[in-house]
C-alpha angles and dihedrals in degrees: 000000000000120000112275114241120211107207130201121262124268130204093226106114093192093074115094107227095211094048092046091050093053092043086057092045098049102035127075095222130070109258130203105301114258121201113277120225144145088272092058093044091050091048092052092046089055090068091064098030116044090192093061114108126222117229121227110274090218090063098038093103094044121092115261115265128201108252125200089207113044091200095051094088096045114114117215091218115104119194120232121241116272118268091241093061118113121238092261091049091047091052091047091050093050092047091053091044093054092044090052092050091051094047092050091049091049092048093050092049092049093049092049091051090048091053090049091052091050091054097049134056118268089233129050109243090229090053091050091051089050092052091048091052091048091052090049090052091050091050091051092048091049090050090052091053091049091050091051089054095055124103090235092058093046091049096045100037116011099044097048092045090051091053092049091047093053092048092047091048090053092053091045092054091047092056097030093244123157104260094211091054091051092047091050091051093049091051097043107122092200105091096202094049091044092051092051093047094047092047089059093044098049093048106121095018124123118260090251094053090044090057090046092055094049091047089050089052092053093046093046094053091047091052093045091050089052090048091052090049092051091049093047091055095031095130093051090044091053091053091049091047091050091052092049092048091050091049091049091050091049092050091047091049092049092049091048092051091050093050092043092052092048093052091044092054092050093046095051092046088058093044093049090051098045106029117089113237127210116176115235091208139008094264097057124103126187095235094049093048093048091048091052091047090051092051090051091049092050090055092056109104097211093156095066096029123113123270090259092062091044091050091049091050092051092046092048091051092053096043098042097073091052092048091050092050092047091048091050091049091051090047090051091048091048091052091050092050092049090051092050092046090051090050092048097247130117124207137170114264092213094101094052092049092050091050093060111113120243121233119232125217116240113277116243109269093016118126108265098224093040089055091051092048092049091052092048091050096050 
Protein backbone atom coordinates (compact mmCIF):
# COMPACT_ATOMS: atom_id res chain seq x y z
CA UNK A 1 0.00 0.00 0.00
CA UNK A 2 1.29 3.47 -0.88
CA UNK A 3 2.23 5.90 1.85
CA UNK A 4 -0.78 7.82 3.13
CA UNK A 5 -0.58 11.55 2.65
CA UNK A 6 -2.30 13.86 5.13
CA UNK A 7 -3.14 17.10 3.26
CA UNK A 8 -3.87 20.52 4.61
CA UNK A 9 -7.48 21.72 5.07
CA UNK A 10 -9.43 23.66 2.47
CA UNK A 11 -12.36 26.00 2.87
CA UNK A 12 -14.27 24.41 -0.03
CA UNK A 13 -17.36 22.78 1.54
CA UNK A 14 -18.20 20.86 -1.63
CA UNK A 15 -15.34 18.42 -1.09
CA UNK A 16 -16.31 15.24 0.73
CA UNK A 17 -13.68 14.70 3.44
CA UNK A 18 -13.93 10.91 3.35
CA UNK A 19 -13.70 10.71 -0.44
CA UNK A 20 -10.80 13.13 -0.50
CA UNK A 21 -8.99 11.13 2.15
CA UNK A 22 -9.30 7.88 0.24
CA UNK A 23 -8.42 9.54 -3.04
CA UNK A 24 -5.22 10.61 -1.34
CA UNK A 25 -4.68 7.18 0.12
CA UNK A 26 -5.24 5.18 -3.07
CA UNK A 27 -3.75 7.52 -5.72
CA UNK A 28 -0.12 8.17 -6.40
CA UNK A 29 -0.55 11.93 -6.85
CA UNK A 30 -1.38 14.60 -4.31
CA UNK A 31 -5.09 15.54 -4.66
CA UNK A 32 -6.86 18.66 -3.68
CA UNK A 33 -6.30 19.00 0.01
CA UNK A 34 -9.31 17.92 2.16
CA UNK A 35 -9.67 19.13 5.70
CA UNK A 36 -7.65 17.12 8.20
CA UNK A 37 -9.24 16.04 11.50
CA UNK A 38 -9.36 13.25 14.07
CA UNK A 39 -12.09 11.67 12.03
CA UNK A 40 -9.84 11.46 8.95
CA UNK A 41 -6.87 10.20 10.93
CA UNK A 42 -8.99 7.51 12.58
CA UNK A 43 -10.45 6.49 9.22
CA UNK A 44 -6.99 6.11 7.71
CA UNK A 45 -5.76 4.21 10.74
CA UNK A 46 -8.62 1.74 10.27
CA UNK A 47 -7.02 0.51 7.06
CA UNK A 48 -4.02 -0.79 8.96
CA UNK A 49 -5.80 -1.60 12.28
CA UNK A 50 -9.17 -3.36 11.99
CA UNK A 51 -9.85 -2.70 15.69
CA UNK A 52 -9.72 1.08 15.25
CA UNK A 53 -13.10 2.80 15.51
CA UNK A 54 -14.36 5.60 13.28
CA UNK A 55 -15.87 8.67 15.03
CA UNK A 56 -19.14 10.18 13.89
CA UNK A 57 -18.49 12.70 11.07
CA UNK A 58 -21.20 14.95 12.49
CA UNK A 59 -19.19 15.35 15.67
CA UNK A 60 -15.75 15.52 14.07
CA UNK A 61 -15.50 19.27 14.49
CA UNK A 62 -16.81 19.26 18.10
CA UNK A 63 -14.43 19.00 21.03
CA UNK A 64 -14.07 15.53 22.52
CA UNK A 65 -16.29 14.85 25.50
CA UNK A 66 -15.87 12.23 28.19
CA UNK A 67 -18.49 9.53 27.66
CA UNK A 68 -19.62 7.09 30.26
CA UNK A 69 -20.52 4.63 27.51
CA UNK A 70 -17.84 4.37 24.79
CA UNK A 71 -20.37 2.92 22.35
CA UNK A 72 -22.98 5.63 22.89
CA UNK A 73 -21.56 7.92 20.19
CA UNK A 74 -21.07 5.21 17.56
CA UNK A 75 -23.26 5.60 14.51
CA UNK A 76 -24.54 2.43 12.89
CA UNK A 77 -24.11 3.92 9.44
CA UNK A 78 -21.09 2.66 7.54
CA UNK A 79 -19.93 4.57 4.41
CA UNK A 80 -19.36 2.73 1.16
CA UNK A 81 -15.93 2.71 -0.47
CA UNK A 82 -15.18 5.60 -2.86
CA UNK A 83 -15.94 5.09 -6.54
CA UNK A 84 -12.28 5.59 -7.41
CA UNK A 85 -11.18 2.58 -5.30
CA UNK A 86 -9.75 -0.43 -7.10
CA UNK A 87 -11.33 -3.86 -6.75
CA UNK A 88 -8.76 -4.91 -4.14
CA UNK A 89 -9.31 -1.70 -2.22
CA UNK A 90 -13.06 -2.12 -2.50
CA UNK A 91 -12.85 -5.70 -1.15
CA UNK A 92 -10.59 -4.57 1.70
CA UNK A 93 -13.00 -1.77 2.57
CA UNK A 94 -16.01 -4.10 2.65
CA UNK A 95 -14.14 -6.63 4.78
CA UNK A 96 -13.26 -3.96 7.34
CA UNK A 97 -16.79 -2.63 7.22
CA UNK A 98 -18.31 -6.04 7.97
CA UNK A 99 -15.75 -6.75 10.72
CA UNK A 100 -16.56 -3.41 12.32
CA UNK A 101 -20.28 -4.15 12.23
CA UNK A 102 -19.70 -7.53 13.89
CA UNK A 103 -17.42 -6.09 16.58
CA UNK A 104 -19.89 -3.33 17.42
CA UNK A 105 -22.74 -5.85 17.69
CA UNK A 106 -20.66 -8.12 19.93
CA UNK A 107 -19.66 -5.21 22.15
CA UNK A 108 -23.24 -4.01 22.55
CA UNK A 109 -24.44 -7.51 23.40
CA UNK A 110 -21.69 -7.98 25.98
CA UNK A 111 -22.41 -4.63 27.61
CA UNK A 112 -26.14 -5.37 27.77
CA UNK A 113 -25.48 -8.75 29.40
CA UNK A 114 -23.11 -7.10 31.88
CA UNK A 115 -25.74 -4.55 32.87
CA UNK A 116 -28.29 -7.33 33.34
CA UNK A 117 -25.90 -9.23 35.60
CA UNK A 118 -25.26 -6.11 37.66
CA UNK A 119 -28.98 -5.64 38.22
CA UNK A 120 -29.71 -9.20 39.32
CA UNK A 121 -28.32 -11.44 42.08
CA UNK A 122 -25.42 -13.69 41.21
CA UNK A 123 -27.41 -16.64 42.58
CA UNK A 124 -30.92 -17.69 41.81
CA UNK A 125 -33.05 -17.47 45.00
CA UNK A 126 -34.37 -20.96 44.35
CA UNK A 127 -30.81 -22.23 44.08
CA UNK A 128 -29.89 -20.52 47.35
CA UNK A 129 -32.89 -22.11 49.10
CA UNK A 130 -31.86 -25.48 47.72
CA UNK A 131 -28.33 -25.08 49.04
CA UNK A 132 -29.63 -24.05 52.45
CA UNK A 133 -31.82 -27.16 52.60
CA UNK A 134 -28.89 -29.32 51.56
CA UNK A 135 -26.71 -27.84 54.30
CA UNK A 136 -29.49 -28.43 56.85
CA UNK A 137 -29.74 -32.07 55.73
CA UNK A 138 -25.97 -32.48 56.09
CA UNK A 139 -26.09 -30.95 59.58
CA UNK A 140 -28.85 -33.33 60.59
CA UNK A 141 -26.98 -36.33 59.20
CA UNK A 142 -23.83 -35.26 61.03
CA UNK A 143 -25.81 -34.87 64.26
CA UNK A 144 -27.17 -38.42 63.83
CA UNK A 145 -23.64 -39.81 63.48
CA UNK A 146 -22.53 -37.91 66.57
CA UNK A 147 -25.50 -39.21 68.54
CA UNK A 148 -24.70 -42.78 67.50
CA UNK A 149 -21.16 -42.33 68.83
CA UNK A 150 -22.28 -41.24 72.31
CA UNK A 151 -22.20 -43.52 75.35
CA UNK A 152 -25.90 -42.82 75.97
CA UNK A 153 -26.88 -44.08 72.51
CA UNK A 154 -24.71 -47.19 72.80
CA UNK A 155 -26.16 -47.96 76.21
CA UNK A 156 -29.79 -47.34 75.24
CA UNK A 157 -29.76 -48.72 71.67
CA UNK A 158 -26.67 -50.68 70.63
CA UNK A 159 -26.24 -52.81 73.75
CA UNK A 160 -29.90 -53.99 74.02
CA UNK A 161 -30.08 -54.74 70.29
CA UNK A 162 -26.87 -56.75 70.56
CA UNK A 163 -28.32 -58.82 73.40
CA UNK A 164 -31.52 -59.46 71.44
CA UNK A 165 -29.52 -60.35 68.34
CA UNK A 166 -27.41 -62.91 70.18
CA UNK A 167 -30.49 -64.51 71.77
CA UNK A 168 -32.34 -64.63 68.44
CA UNK A 169 -29.32 -66.13 66.71
CA UNK A 170 -29.17 -68.86 69.35
CA UNK A 171 -32.83 -69.76 68.79
CA UNK A 172 -32.36 -69.66 65.02
CA UNK A 173 -29.45 -72.10 65.20
CA UNK A 174 -31.40 -74.40 67.47
CA UNK A 175 -34.26 -74.70 64.97
CA UNK A 176 -32.14 -74.22 61.83
CA UNK A 177 -33.88 -70.98 60.88
CA UNK A 178 -32.31 -68.34 58.63
CA UNK A 179 -31.05 -65.69 61.05
CA UNK A 180 -31.53 -62.82 58.61
CA UNK A 181 -35.17 -63.79 58.07
CA UNK A 182 -35.75 -63.89 61.82
CA UNK A 183 -33.99 -60.53 62.35
CA UNK A 184 -36.10 -58.92 59.60
CA UNK A 185 -39.29 -60.24 61.21
CA UNK A 186 -38.30 -58.95 64.65
CA UNK A 187 -37.59 -55.48 63.24
CA UNK A 188 -40.69 -55.25 61.00
CA UNK A 189 -42.65 -52.13 62.12
CA UNK A 190 -45.87 -53.39 60.52
CA UNK A 191 -47.61 -55.37 63.27
CA UNK A 192 -49.74 -57.46 60.92
CA UNK A 193 -46.83 -58.45 58.68
CA UNK A 194 -44.68 -59.15 61.72
CA UNK A 195 -47.36 -61.38 63.25
CA UNK A 196 -47.67 -63.39 60.04
CA UNK A 197 -43.89 -63.78 59.67
CA UNK A 198 -43.38 -64.78 63.29
CA UNK A 199 -46.27 -67.28 63.18
CA UNK A 200 -44.52 -69.12 60.37
CA UNK A 201 -41.12 -68.92 62.07
CA UNK A 202 -42.19 -70.14 65.53
CA UNK A 203 -44.11 -73.09 64.12
CA UNK A 204 -42.54 -76.17 65.65
CA UNK A 205 -40.80 -74.30 68.51
CA UNK A 206 -41.32 -75.05 72.16
CA UNK A 207 -43.70 -72.84 74.10
CA UNK A 208 -40.77 -71.28 75.96
CA UNK A 209 -38.86 -70.38 72.78
CA UNK A 210 -42.08 -69.12 71.22
CA UNK A 211 -42.55 -66.71 74.12
CA UNK A 212 -38.94 -65.64 73.84
CA UNK A 213 -39.34 -64.73 70.17
CA UNK A 214 -42.48 -62.69 70.77
CA UNK A 215 -40.85 -60.89 73.69
CA UNK A 216 -37.81 -60.16 71.48
CA UNK A 217 -40.15 -58.69 68.86
CA UNK A 218 -41.78 -56.35 71.39
CA UNK A 219 -38.41 -55.27 72.83
CA UNK A 220 -36.90 -54.77 69.39
CA UNK A 221 -39.70 -52.48 68.22
CA UNK A 222 -39.53 -50.46 71.44
CA UNK A 223 -35.79 -49.96 71.01
CA UNK A 224 -36.11 -49.09 67.32
CA UNK A 225 -38.82 -46.53 68.10
CA UNK A 226 -36.55 -44.97 70.67
CA UNK A 227 -33.70 -44.95 68.14
CA UNK A 228 -35.88 -43.20 65.56
CA UNK A 229 -36.92 -40.64 68.15
CA UNK A 230 -33.29 -39.96 69.08
CA UNK A 231 -32.35 -39.56 65.43
CA UNK A 232 -35.29 -37.27 64.68
CA UNK A 233 -34.28 -34.91 67.44
CA UNK A 234 -30.56 -35.57 67.12
CA UNK A 235 -29.59 -31.90 66.98
CA UNK A 236 -31.60 -31.05 70.10
CA UNK A 237 -30.28 -34.18 71.80
CA UNK A 238 -26.71 -33.18 71.02
CA UNK A 239 -27.27 -29.79 72.61
CA UNK A 240 -28.82 -31.41 75.69
CA UNK A 241 -25.97 -33.91 75.85
CA UNK A 242 -23.40 -31.12 75.59
CA UNK A 243 -25.07 -29.25 78.44
CA UNK A 244 -25.14 -32.39 80.62
CA UNK A 245 -21.51 -33.17 79.87
CA UNK A 246 -20.51 -29.62 80.77
CA UNK A 247 -22.47 -29.82 84.02
CA UNK A 248 -20.86 -33.17 84.84
CA UNK A 249 -17.41 -31.78 84.16
CA UNK A 250 -18.11 -28.77 86.35
CA UNK A 251 -19.34 -30.97 89.21
CA UNK A 252 -16.34 -33.25 88.82
CA UNK A 253 -13.96 -30.29 88.81
CA UNK A 254 -15.59 -28.79 91.91
CA UNK A 255 -15.43 -32.12 93.75
CA UNK A 256 -11.81 -32.56 92.77
CA UNK A 257 -10.93 -29.10 94.06
CA UNK A 258 -12.66 -29.80 97.38
CA UNK A 259 -10.85 -33.09 97.87
CA UNK A 260 -7.56 -31.59 96.74
CA UNK A 261 -7.89 -28.71 99.21
CA UNK A 262 -8.79 -31.09 102.06
CA UNK A 263 -5.73 -33.27 101.45
CA UNK A 264 -3.54 -30.16 101.08
CA UNK A 265 -4.69 -28.80 104.46
CA UNK A 266 -3.95 -32.09 106.18
CA UNK A 267 -0.57 -32.40 104.50
CA UNK A 268 0.60 -28.91 105.43
CA UNK A 269 -0.57 -29.32 109.02
CA UNK A 270 1.73 -32.34 109.28
CA UNK A 271 4.57 -30.54 107.51
CA UNK A 272 4.28 -27.48 109.72
CA UNK A 273 4.40 -29.68 112.79
CA UNK A 274 7.27 -31.92 111.73
CA UNK A 275 9.46 -29.82 109.41
CA UNK A 276 12.26 -27.76 111.03
CA UNK A 277 12.02 -24.08 110.22
CA UNK A 278 14.86 -21.61 109.92
CA UNK A 279 13.87 -18.06 108.84
CA UNK A 280 15.69 -16.76 105.81
CA UNK A 281 15.29 -13.17 106.99
CA UNK A 282 14.09 -11.29 110.06
CA UNK A 283 10.59 -10.73 108.67
CA UNK A 284 9.74 -14.40 108.12
CA UNK A 285 7.51 -16.45 110.38
CA UNK A 286 6.90 -20.17 110.11
CA UNK A 287 3.11 -19.90 109.92
CA UNK A 288 3.18 -17.20 107.21
CA UNK A 289 5.69 -19.12 105.10
CA UNK A 290 3.71 -22.38 105.36
CA UNK A 291 0.48 -20.59 104.46
CA UNK A 292 2.07 -19.07 101.37
CA UNK A 293 3.52 -22.43 100.35
CA UNK A 294 0.09 -24.02 100.71
CA UNK A 295 -1.54 -21.34 98.53
CA UNK A 296 1.11 -21.92 95.85
CA UNK A 297 0.54 -25.67 96.02
CA UNK A 298 -3.23 -25.26 95.65
CA UNK A 299 -2.68 -23.28 92.45
CA UNK A 300 -0.66 -26.12 90.93
CA UNK A 301 -2.81 -27.93 88.34
CA UNK A 302 -1.29 -31.37 88.78
CA UNK A 303 -4.41 -33.13 87.47
CA UNK A 304 -4.08 -31.79 83.94
CA UNK A 305 -0.27 -31.45 84.01
CA UNK A 306 2.03 -33.57 81.90
CA UNK A 307 3.45 -36.86 83.08
CA UNK A 308 6.76 -35.15 83.91
CA UNK A 309 5.09 -32.88 86.47
CA UNK A 310 3.09 -35.77 87.87
CA UNK A 311 6.24 -37.89 88.17
CA UNK A 312 8.04 -35.04 89.94
CA UNK A 313 5.13 -34.58 92.37
CA UNK A 314 5.08 -38.29 93.23
CA UNK A 315 8.87 -38.39 93.65
CA UNK A 316 8.86 -35.27 95.84
CA UNK A 317 6.15 -36.78 98.04
CA UNK A 318 8.19 -39.94 98.55
CA UNK A 319 11.53 -38.20 99.12
CA UNK A 320 10.29 -35.33 101.33
CA UNK A 321 9.66 -37.41 104.52
CA UNK A 322 13.14 -38.87 104.37
CA UNK A 323 14.73 -35.45 103.86
CA UNK A 324 12.79 -34.06 106.82
CA UNK A 325 13.89 -36.92 109.07
CA UNK A 326 17.50 -36.56 107.97
CA UNK A 327 17.32 -32.82 108.51
CA UNK A 328 15.85 -33.32 111.96
CA UNK A 329 18.56 -35.84 112.84
CA UNK A 330 21.28 -33.44 111.71
CA UNK A 331 19.63 -30.61 113.66
CA UNK A 332 19.48 -32.82 116.78
CA UNK A 333 23.12 -33.77 116.35
CA UNK A 334 24.05 -30.14 115.87
CA UNK A 335 22.23 -29.19 119.07
CA UNK A 336 24.04 -31.98 120.98
CA UNK A 337 27.42 -30.85 119.70
CA UNK A 338 26.71 -27.24 120.63
CA UNK A 339 25.69 -28.33 124.14
CA UNK A 340 28.84 -30.35 124.61
CA UNK A 341 31.00 -27.56 123.29
CA UNK A 342 29.37 -25.18 125.69
CA UNK A 343 29.98 -27.65 128.58
CA UNK A 344 33.63 -28.11 127.55
CA UNK A 345 33.37 -31.74 126.49
CA UNK A 346 33.92 -33.32 123.08
CA UNK A 347 32.28 -36.50 121.95
CA UNK A 348 31.93 -38.39 118.73
CA UNK A 349 28.70 -37.68 116.86
CA UNK A 350 28.56 -41.21 115.54
CA UNK A 351 25.98 -42.34 118.03
CA UNK A 352 23.60 -39.50 117.22
CA UNK A 353 23.88 -40.18 113.50
CA UNK A 354 23.20 -43.88 113.99
CA UNK A 355 20.14 -43.07 116.06
CA UNK A 356 18.45 -41.18 113.20
CA UNK A 357 15.35 -42.99 112.00
CA UNK A 358 15.18 -44.32 108.46
CA UNK A 359 12.29 -43.46 106.17
CA UNK A 360 10.44 -46.26 104.46
CA UNK A 361 9.08 -46.10 100.95
CA UNK A 362 5.32 -46.57 100.57
CA UNK A 363 4.29 -50.21 100.54
CA UNK A 364 2.66 -51.48 97.33
CA UNK A 365 -1.10 -51.08 97.58
CA UNK A 366 -0.88 -48.69 100.53
CA UNK A 367 -2.61 -45.34 100.22
CA UNK A 368 -0.07 -42.82 99.02
CA UNK A 369 -0.98 -39.97 101.37
CA UNK A 370 -1.48 -42.28 104.34
CA UNK A 371 2.01 -43.62 103.78
CA UNK A 372 3.43 -40.09 103.70
CA UNK A 373 1.55 -39.10 106.85
CA UNK A 374 2.72 -42.20 108.71
CA UNK A 375 6.34 -41.47 107.80
CA UNK A 376 6.02 -37.83 108.85
CA UNK A 377 4.51 -38.87 112.17
CA UNK A 378 7.18 -41.45 113.06
